[in-house]
MIDORO-260097 format. One line per 2 residues: number of its first residue (from 1); their letters; for each residue z, y negated, x negated of C-alpha. Coordinates in steps of 0.02 Angstrom, whole numbers. Each point is the difference from the previous one (the first is absolute). Example, Ala and Ser with C-alpha at 12.3 -4.5 7.8 and 13.67 -1.06 7.14 Angstrom:
% MIDORO-260097
1	AS	390:225:-615; -33:-172:-69
***
This chain:
% MIDORO-260097
1	XX	855:923:-3291; 145:-93:-79
3	XX	139:-94:100; -60:-158:-101
5	XX	-190:37:67; 70:32:167
7	XX	104:-152:16; -155:-109:-67
9	XX	-109:73:135; 132:-36:135
11	XX	12:-194:-66; -184:-13:-11
13	XX	-21:69:171; 144:-125:66
15	XX	-84:-142:-87; -189:25:33
17	XX	-6:111:163; -169:69:55
19	XX	-98:-126:-111; 86:64:-154
21	XX	-14:182:55; -192:-24:9
23	XX	-13:-78:-170; 105:131:-88
25	XX	-88:159:85; -159:2:-115
27	XX	123:-12:-153; 111:137:64
29	XX	-139:108:41; -110:-25:-147
31	XX	127:-53:-143; 172:61:56
33	XX	76:-29:-171; -39:-182:12
35	XX	65:-3:180; 164:80:-65
37	XX	17:-111:-143; -26:-165:104
39	XX	123:75:134; 127:52:-128
41	XX	5:-140:-113; -62:-154:95
43	XX	80:41:173; 127:132:-48
45	XX	72:-111:-140; -56:-186:-10
47	XX	-16:-33:183; 178:84:35
49	XX	78:-124:-110; 106:-154:88
51	XX	-4:-128:-141; -130:-106:102
53	XX	-45:10:183; -143:98:64
55	XX	-86:-168:45; 3:-61:-183
57	XX	-49:174:-65; -160:-14:119
59	XX	-35:-184:-65; 10:57:-176
61	XX	-116:155:19; -126:-109:108
63	XX	8:-133:-133; -33:117:-136
65	XX	-142:90:76; -84:-164:36
67	XX	32:-55:-175; -85:163:-71
69	XX	-143:-7:131; 57:163:68
71	XX	-56:-30:174; -4:182:66
73	XX	181:26:18; 28:-174:76
75	XX	-12:59:185; 141:130:-17
77	XX	120:-135:-75; -54:-128:128
79	XX	53:124:137; 166:36:-93
81	XX	32:-181:-15; -28:-30:181
83	XX	113:149:45; 146:-70:-111
85	XX	-11:-169:89; -132:-106:-99
87	XX	-104:-107:110; -191:-17:11
89	XX	29:-185:-36; 116:45:-156
91	XX	-139:122:-66; -112:-146:8
93	XX	125:-111:-88; 14:138:-142
95	XX	-191:-13:-24; -8:-184:8
97	XX	150:-8:-126; -108:116:-121
99	XX	-167:-90:17; 38:-117:-151
101	XX	58:149:-113; -137:134:45
103	XX	-146:-104:76; -88:-22:163
105	XX	-112:152:-19; 154:117:-4
107	XX	87:-87:141; -151:2:101
109	XX	-12:192:-23; 185:28:30
111	XX	-12:-98:156; -157:96:64
113	XX	117:165:-26; 128:-91:96
115	XX	-114:-36:140; -72:177:2
117	XX	170:75:-1; 55:-104:145
119	XX	-145:51:105; 24:179:-41
121	XX	182:1:49; -16:-98:158
***
């Protein structure tokens, strides 16, 4: 494992905790090359940079996932956002702010993921 992948794994673990470890486990087991790519590129490089604060990074990722209709990864990023100081009310505010751009059906789906994630981590 490269140093960049190791740094990415550490960053991911710090940001996502047990929730992220559970989400990453099947990828690491069944598709380790993808796990290494994600950990090395996203978390070992991009998430290491300091051009914007961690809260902004998570707002950007959450917004992008919702816009793309990619709800499966939202739970991990909701957890990360909460761990870097974004509040539940701010997450709801992000969802409301996106509603005119992406439509109510996507926001309802994103909100349902938020509720499920909160239930799971509490």
